[in-house]
C-alpha positions, 0 to 999 in steps of 0.5 A, a space after each residue: 337163190 335157195 335156202 342155203 344160199 340165203 342163210 349163208 348171205 344172212 350169216 355174211 350180213 350179220 358178220 358185217 353188222 356185228 362191229 356196229 352191234 359190238 361198238 353200240 353195246 359197249 358204249 351203252 353198257 360200259 361207258 354210259 352204264 344204263 340200260 337201253 331204252 325200249 330194248 325189245 323194240 331196238 332188238 326187233 329193229 336190228 333183226 328187221 335191218 338184218 333181214 331187210 339188207 339180206 333181202 335187198 342184196 339178194 334181190 339185186 344179185 338175182 335180178 337187177 345186177 344180171 339184167 344190167 350186165 346183160 343189157 350193157 353187154 348187148 349194147 356194147 356188141 351192137 357197136 352203137 356208142 349213142 345207145 350205150 352212153 344213153 344206157 349208162 346215163 339212165 343206169 346211173 340216174 335210176 340206180 342213184 335215185 333209188 339209193 337209200 343212203 342218198 335219200 337219208 342224206 337228202 332228208 337230213 339236208 333238208 331238215 339242216 337247211 330249215 333249222 338254219 333258216 335257209 328254207 321254211 319248215 313246211 312239209 312241202 318245202 322240205 320234201 321238195 328240197 330233198 327231192 331236188 337234191 336227190 334229182 340233182 345227185 342222180 343226174 350228176 351220177 348219170 353224167 359221171 357214169 356216161 363220161 366213165 363209159 366214154 372214157 373206156 370206149 375212147 381209151 382215155 386214162 381215168 386219172 385225167 377225169 378223176 384227178 381233174 374233177 376233184 381239183 375242181 371240187 377243191 377250187 369250188 370249196 374255196 370260192 363257194 359258200 360254206 353252207 353247201 360244202 358239207 352237203 356236197 361232200 356227203 352227197 357224193 359219198 352217199 350217192 355211190 353206195 350199195 345199189 349203184 356201185 356194183 352196177 357201175 363197176 360191173 358195167 366198166 369192167 364188162 365193157 372193158 372186157 369185151 372191147 379189143 385193146 382194153 384191159 379190165 384191170 387198167 380201163 374197167 375201174 374208175 367209173 365209181 370214182 368219176 361218178 362220185 365226184 359229179 354230185 359234189 361238183 354239181 351242188 358246189 357249182 349250183 351253190 354259186 348262183 344261190 342266195 348267199 353265194 359269191 357276188 
């Protein structure tokens, strides 16, 4: 990406961040009516967020996304379903584990679990709890992407899996312990974010485009929804076998 393209992307990201800035400024100045503590550090942090987000998106668009799309296309043309499904799982797992939003939610979940007495506050325990939550969510996303790719290959309707998955989530929220319901819901949302959603979408649409008898509009979408429900199912199911779960 050249300087002009980077500046354009920087402007787009600033536009996307502007509503957040306006809301925070309004409540700080008008509602609270007090100067912001350490305003210079807050402004510097905002600039770093803007630059970091721009570099992050630019790097994904120029390297990770094209490589992922190219590999998916090559594997699909080889006609090996096993290789394609293996790639789908590893793509979902790797991109989700690297998801910053999921890491933030996992760390906060570990802190909340410690405050509630579910785990102790030792740094090693907090780190292990957060890591296990990220690994479980990443593996669940990997399974979801794999099922989504298999659905496209077989021509099965997306509604069967998405509606069925959320129906199971609804059932598990009533029979499982309340402690993990919120964590499961947030993990499902945070696990599908800026890093892996474009990759999963590109994989589904690209696969549906090159396969005979498949429609990119009808068959290519639905992978992200299917993937997002899997961490919820995984965590809610695991909660049934944890201390405090149903007898």
